[in-house]
N, C-alpha and C positions, 0 to 999 in steps of 0.2 A: 417466492424466493426472497421476498423482502425480509422475512424472518431470519433466514440464514445469514444474509449480509449484515443485517442489524446486530445479530448475535456476535459477529466477528469484530465489528467496529466498536471499540470501547475506549473510554478515556484511559490514558496511561499505557496504551498499546500502539505499536506500529503494525500495520497490516498492508500487504501487497496482494492484490488479486492479479494473477498472472497466468501466462502460458509459457512453458519451459523453452520453446523454440523461438519466441519473440525476442528480437534484438533489443527492443526498448525495455522489456522485462528483465533481460540479462543486465542491462545497464543499471536499472534501478536496484536490482539485487546486489550488484558489485559495489555501488555507492554505499548502500546501507550496510553491507557486510563489514565495513571498516569500523563500525560503531559497536561498542560492547553493550548489548542489551541485557537487562535483567532476565532471568529465566521466566519464560511465559509471557514476555512483553513484546515479542516480535513474531510475526507469522507470515509466511509466504503461502498463499492459497492458490494451488494449481487448479484452475477451472476447466482445463482442456479435456479431461477425461470424464467430466460430470455430465450426466444426462440432462441436467438443467442449466447447462452452460449458457444457452441463449437467453433464458429467463434471468439469469444472474446479470448478464451484460445489459439486458433491457432495463433492469432495476438500477444498475450503476449509471446508466444514461439518465434516468429520471432524477437521481440525486446528485450527479456530478456534472451533467451536461455532455458527457462523452461515454460512448459504448466501448471504446477500445481499451485494451489492457497495455501496460499495467495501469491500475488505479491504485494510487498510494495514499493511505490514510495515516495521519499522525494524530493519534487520538481519534476524535470524531470528525476531524476536518480532512477533506480530500485536498492533497497538495498537487495533484495532477499525475503525470506519467513520468517516464524515465528521464526525459530531457529536463523536466521541471525539477525533479529531485537532484539531478546533476547540477543544475543552476543554483539551487538552494545550498547545496554543499559547497560549491565554489565561492559563493558569496559569504559563507560562514553562518548563514541563517539556520541551516538544517540542524546542526548540533544544538543550537539554542532552543529550537522547537522541540527536539527530542528530550532535552533536559527539562523543559517547562512542563511536560506531561509526566515526568518522573520515570521514564522507561529505561534510562541508561544506568549502568553500574557506577 
């Protein structure tokens, strides 16, 4: 599963590994939805229907320290989950991070 996750996480892209019914995933999605991403530079990856969901979460735990979703990546760096993204947005840091990797219009 490492290959799948690594293929999604790229410099210049925002990625959220999520489950659609998770309240923290919804929070992360709502926060990020107010930004205008360039086409192809933001992706929500619903892992809930995947047969390899457990393996994905195991690998996310290895590389981020947490198995829970959402796992939000700004470029190749994991910034945490829903509350973390909300905090970065409130502090004004999130926009700068997104601009720094060149994913915003």
